[in-house]
N, C-alpha and C positions, 0 to 999 in steps of 0.2 A: 382480170385474169386470175385463174385459180392458183392455189398454193402448190399443187402437184402437177407434174407433166406425165402422169401415168398413161392417160389415153393417147397422148401424142407419141410417146415412146412405143407403146404397144402397136399403134396403127402404122408407125414407121417400119415395124417388123411384120406387118400384115396380120396382126392378131385382133380378134374381137374380144369382148369382155369374157365370153365363155371360154374361148381358147386360152386367154391369159389365166383364168381361174384354173383350168385343167393343167396348165404348165406349172402353176404354183404348187399344186398338189403333187404332180409327178416329179418335180425337181427338188422337193423338200429334202434336206439332208436327213439321213437316218436318225441322227442324234437330236433332231429338232421336230418332234412330233407336233408341237404347237403350230408349226407352219402349215401342216396338213389340215388343221382345223379352221383355217381361214375360209369364211363362207363366201359364196357367190355374191350375196347381197352386200357384204363388206367391200368386195372388189368393185361392184357396181357403184356404190356410194362414192368411193374414191375416184373412180373413173369420171363420174358426173360432178365432182367437186362438192358433194354433199357432206363429206366428212373432212374435218379440218385437223383433227387430233388423233390419228390412228396410233396404235401401240407400235413400238419398234419392230416386234416380230412380224407384223403385217407388212411393214415397209421392207423388211429384209426378205421376206418371202417373194414379194413382187420384184424386188431388185434381182434376186437370184433367177427368177423366171424370165426376166428381160435381159439378163446378162450384163447388168450395170451395177454401179455402186449405189448405195442408199442415197447418198448426196445428189446423185444424178436425177432422182425422182422429183426434186424440188424445183419449182420455177425460179430462175435467177431473179434477184431483186433488180428492179429497174433503177438506173442511176437518175438522181434528181439534182436540181440546182443546189439544194441544201447540202447534198453529199459533197459537191465541189467546194462549197463555201467553207465547210469544216476543215478542208485542207489548209486554209489560210489562217486558221486560228493559232496564235502563238500562246502556249501555256504561260500563265503568270504564277510564279512561285513567290510566296511570301518570304521576306527576308527573315532569317532566323536570329 
């Protein structure tokens, strides 16, 4: 599974990659011109999971276009047995 849920969130809203890109440009806040500079190819790479480390401005522009918070763009971490095992660890503090 990819790191981002951008395609999923966009498709839930009936948006294609090109429609998402258009929304990013149209909904960029006036004081954030760098968001208007996000390219179609950047959006496409994120959509397809080909980019794993986008800059925050890109994620913010996508979040604004989708009407979500930046944190909502990330795929939730799947819970593992190791995660549950860590709950049972009791910290050991050295005697002073």
